[in-house]
C-alpha positions in Angstrom: -104.7 -66.5 35.7 -108.1 -65.5 34.3 -110.7 -67.3 36.3 -113.0 -67.5 33.3 -110.5 -69.6 31.4 -110.1 -71.9 34.4 -113.8 -72.3 34.7 -114.2 -73.1 31.0 -111.8 -76.0 31.4 -113.8 -77.3 34.4 -117.2 -76.9 32.6 -115.9 -78.8 29.5 -114.4 -81.6 31.5 -116.9 -82.0 34.3 -119.9 -81.5 32.0 -122.0 -80.3 34.9 -125.4 -78.8 34.3 -125.3 -75.1 35.0 -127.3 -74.1 38.0 -129.8 -71.3 37.8 -128.2 -68.1 39.0 -128.7 -68.3 42.8 -128.5 -65.3 45.1 -126.8 -65.1 48.4 -129.1 -62.5 50.0 -129.0 -64.2 53.4 -125.2 -63.7 53.6 -123.7 -60.4 54.7 -123.0 -58.1 51.8 -119.3 -57.0 51.5 -119.7 -54.8 48.4 -122.9 -53.7 46.6 -123.2 -54.5 43.0 -125.0 -56.7 40.4 -124.8 -59.2 42.0 -123.7 -58.0 45.4 -120.5 -59.6 46.7 -121.3 -61.5 49.9 -119.3 -63.2 52.6 -120.6 -66.6 51.4 -119.4 -65.9 47.9 -115.9 -65.1 49.1 -115.9 -68.3 51.2 -117.1 -70.4 48.3 -114.5 -68.8 46.1 -111.7 -69.9 48.5 -113.2 -73.3 48.9 -113.2 -73.9 45.2 -109.5 -72.8 45.0 -108.7 -75.3 47.8 -110.5 -78.1 46.1 -109.1 -77.4 42.6 -105.5 -77.0 43.7 -105.6 -79.6 46.5 -104.3 -77.2 49.1 -105.2 -75.9 52.5 -105.1 -72.1 52.3 -103.6 -70.1 55.2 -105.4 -67.1 56.5 -103.0 -64.8 54.6 -103.7 -66.7 51.3 -107.4 -66.5 51.9 -107.0 -62.8 52.3 -105.4 -62.6 48.9 -108.5 -64.1 47.3 -110.8 -61.9 49.3 -108.9 -58.8 48.2 -109.0 -59.9 44.6 -112.8 -60.3 44.8 -113.5 -57.1 46.8 -111.3 -55.1 44.4 -113.2 -56.5 41.4 -116.5 -55.2 42.9 -115.2 -51.9 44.2 -113.5 -51.1 40.9 -116.5 -52.5 38.9 -114.3 -54.8 36.8 -117.1 -56.7 35.2 -115.0 -59.5 33.6 -113.4 -60.2 37.0 -116.8 -60.1 38.7 -118.2 -62.5 36.2 -115.2 -64.8 36.7 -115.7 -64.9 40.5 -119.4 -65.4 40.2 -119.0 -68.3 37.7 -116.5 -70.0 40.0 -118.9 -69.6 42.9 -121.6 -71.3 40.9 -119.3 -74.1 40.0 -118.5 -74.6 43.7 -122.2 -74.8 44.4 -122.5 -77.6 41.9 -119.5 -79.4 43.1 -120.8 -79.4 46.6 -123.7 -81.6 45.5 -121.4 -84.3 44.2 -120.2 -87.2 46.4 -116.5 -87.2 47.6 -115.5 -89.8 45.0 -116.9 -87.8 42.2 -115.2 -84.6 43.5 -111.9 -86.4 43.8 -112.1 -87.8 40.3 -112.9 -84.4 38.8 -110.1 -82.7 40.7 -107.4 -85.0 39.6 -108.8 -85.0 36.0 -108.6 -81.2 35.6 -105.3 -80.7 37.5 -103.0 -81.0 34.4 -105.1 -78.4 32.5 -105.2 -76.0 35.5 -101.4 -76.2 35.8 -100.9 -75.7 32.1 -103.2 -72.6 32.2 -101.2 -71.1 35.1 -97.8 -71.8 33.5 -98.9 -70.3 30.2 -99.8 -67.0 31.8 -96.5 -65.8 33.3 -97.6 -62.1 33.0 -100.8 -62.7 34.9 -100.3 -61.8 38.6 -103.0 -64.2 39.9 -101.6 -67.0 37.8 -98.2 -66.6 39.3 -99.6 -66.4 42.8 -101.8 -69.5 42.3 -98.9 -71.5 40.8 -96.7 -70.5 43.8 -99.3 -71.6 46.2 -99.8 -74.9 44.4 -96.0 -75.7 44.1 -95.4 -74.8 47.8 -98.0 -77.4 48.7 -96.8 -80.0 46.2 -93.1 -79.9 46.4 -91.2 -82.6 44.4 -89.5 -85.2 46.5 -87.3 -86.3 43.6 -86.3 -84.5 40.3 -87.3 -86.0 37.0 -89.6 -85.6 34.0 -92.1 -85.4 35.6 -90.9 -84.7 39.1 -92.0 -87.2 41.8 -94.5 -86.0 44.3 -96.1 -87.4 47.5 -99.5 -87.2 45.8 -98.3 -89.7 43.2 -96.4 -92.0 45.6 -99.4 -92.2 48.0 -101.8 -92.9 45.2 -99.4 -95.6 43.8 -99.3 -97.4 47.1 -103.1 -97.0 47.6 -103.7 -98.6 44.1 -101.6 -101.6 45.1 -103.4 -102.0 48.3 -106.8 -101.7 46.6 -105.9 -104.3 44.0 -104.4 -106.6 46.6 -107.5 -106.2 48.8 -109.8 -107.1 45.9 -107.7 -110.2 45.1 -107.5 -111.4 48.7 -110.8 -110.2 50.2 -108.8 -108.7 53.0 -109.0 -104.9 52.7 -106.4 -102.7 54.4 -105.0 -99.2 53.9 -101.4 -98.2 54.2 -100.6 -96.3 57.4 -98.6 -93.1 57.5 -95.3 -94.8 58.3 -95.6 -97.2 55.3 -96.5 -94.2 53.1 -93.4 -92.4 54.3 -91.2 -95.4 53.8 -92.6 -96.1 50.3 -92.1 -92.4 49.3 -88.5 -92.4 50.5 -87.7 -95.7 48.6 -89.4 -94.5 45.4 -87.5 -91.2 45.6 -84.2 -92.9 46.1 -84.7 -95.1 43.0 -86.6 -92.6 40.9 -83.6 -91.3 38.9 -82.9 -94.8 37.7 -86.5 -95.6 36.7 -87.6 -95.7 33.0 -89.3 -92.7 31.5 -92.4 -94.9 31.0 -92.6 -95.8 34.6 -92.2 -92.2 35.7 -95.2 -91.2 33.6 -97.0 -94.2 35.0 -96.5 -93.1 38.6 -97.5 -89.5 37.7 -100.8 -90.9 36.5 -101.6 -92.8 39.7 -103.8 -90.0 41.4 -106.2 -90.0 38.4 -106.1 -93.8 38.2 -106.9 -94.3 41.9 -109.6 -91.6 41.8 -111.2 -93.4 38.8 -111.1 -96.8 40.6 -112.8 -95.4 43.7 -115.6 -93.8 41.7 -116.1 -96.7 39.2 -115.6 -99.9 41.2 -118.9 -99.9 43.1 -120.8 -99.5 39.8 -119.3 -102.5 38.1 -121.1 -105.7 37.4 -120.0 -108.8 39.3 -118.8 -110.3 36.0 -116.4 -107.4 35.3 -115.2 -107.4 38.9 -114.4 -111.1 38.6 -112.4 -110.5 35.5 -110.4 -107.7 37.2 -109.9 -109.9 40.2 -108.4 -112.7 38.1 -106.3 -110.3 36.1 -104.9 -108.6 39.2 -104.3 -111.9 41.0 -102.0 -113.0 38.1 -100.3 -109.7 37.8 -99.7 -109.1 41.5 -97.7 -112.4 41.8 -94.6 -110.6 40.9 -95.1 -107.8 43.5 -96.3 -109.6 46.6 -93.9 -112.0 48.5 -96.7 -114.5 48.8 -100.0 -115.1 46.9 -102.5 -112.5 48.1 -105.2 -115.1 48.5 -103.2 -116.9 51.2 -104.0 -114.2 53.8 -107.7 -114.3 52.9 -107.9 -118.1 53.5 -106.7 -117.7 57.1 -109.8 -115.9 58.3 -112.5 -113.4 57.6 -112.6 -109.7 58.3 -110.1 -106.9 57.6 -107.0 -106.7 59.7 -106.0 -103.6 61.5 -103.5 -101.5 59.6 -100.0 -102.9 60.2 -101.6 -105.9 62.0 -101.6 -109.5 60.9 -104.2 -112.1 59.9 -104.1 -115.4 61.8 -100.4 -115.3 62.4 -99.6 -114.4 58.8 -98.2 -111.1 57.6 -100.8 -108.5 56.6 -100.7 -106.9 53.2 -99.3 -103.8 54.8 -96.5 -105.8 56.5 -95.7 -107.7 53.3 -95.5 -104.6 51.3 -93.5 -102.8 54.0 -91.0 -105.6 53.9 -90.6 -105.4 50.1 -90.7 -101.7 50.3 -87.3 -101.8 52.0 -85.7 -103.9 49.3 -84.0 -101.9 46.7 -84.4 -104.5 43.9 -88.2 -104.3 44.1 -88.3 -100.9 42.5 -85.8 -101.8 39.9 -87.6 -105.0 38.8 -91.2 -103.8 39.0 -91.2 -101.6 35.8 -92.5 -104.1 33.3 -95.1 -105.6 35.6 -96.5 -102.3 36.7 -96.7 -101.1 33.1 -98.7 -104.1 32.2 -101.1 -103.7 35.2 -101.8 -100.0 35.0 -101.5 -99.3 31.3 -104.3 -101.8 30.7 -106.3 -100.9 33.9 -106.1 -97.2 33.1 -107.9 -97.7 29.9 -110.4 -100.1 31.5 -111.2 -97.5 34.1 -111.6 -94.8 31.4 -114.2 -97.0 29.8 -116.0 -97.5 33.1 -116.3 -93.8 33.7 -117.1 -92.9 30.1 -114.0 -90.7 30.0 -112.3 -90.1 26.6 -108.9 -90.0 28.5 -106.5 -92.8 27.7 -103.1 -93.7 29.0 -100.5 -92.1 26.9 
């Protein structure tokens, strides 16, 4: 994988202003050069990789990146040196963004990064990067596209987010519920429609867009979404979401209850164990998220649209 190509994708999509070339003179120098390779540069190079590919690198994997950078400087490979330097500058810019923005950018560029890696089978770093990514994002069910935990978790978080907006009672799914949800989706995934599979694969980007865009919306737009989601969620929740909110104020503990009623987590956990939920939700979910995906794209100013 040529880092320069990877960086160009990020620059085009993120449209970040280029920082003036900064120096890392205060950091220990590993290899002299123009610019010198420093410990901070190697660290930021690894941090960028972890962010871009949503992985936690092992010490051995970090050493691979360190060796790549050191070899570029020792052998005076200018193109590789430029690639590393550019990625380090991108990491500096990304570090200035808030977590919601960074999350949105990452899920936005992920498909392009994977395509770049898969289209360079003869590039050693591309093969290595793809292997690292795939080891950390193993499919939990085969299909086109394969089902991943990243997608099932984002799918459940989107449902919780919308139910929380409708009810005024905000909760997050706990780990057990995420695990149950993922197992149930994986069991039913082979029988889902092709459209729903694509829908689920788009959930990480959809959820990242919602987190970033929602606080910026006017109350009028939020009210429109709240009304739309209330109507659409009727087919997914065992009881109207507003019923829980009317019982009392404040957010319940995850897995807890509100004034003797089931919490959103408990209601969804109950339906999560019912096989028919996943076989009957296709049309409803397509209506919700196909429209919402385009709405969120408009909020964020993104040219991306649901396919």
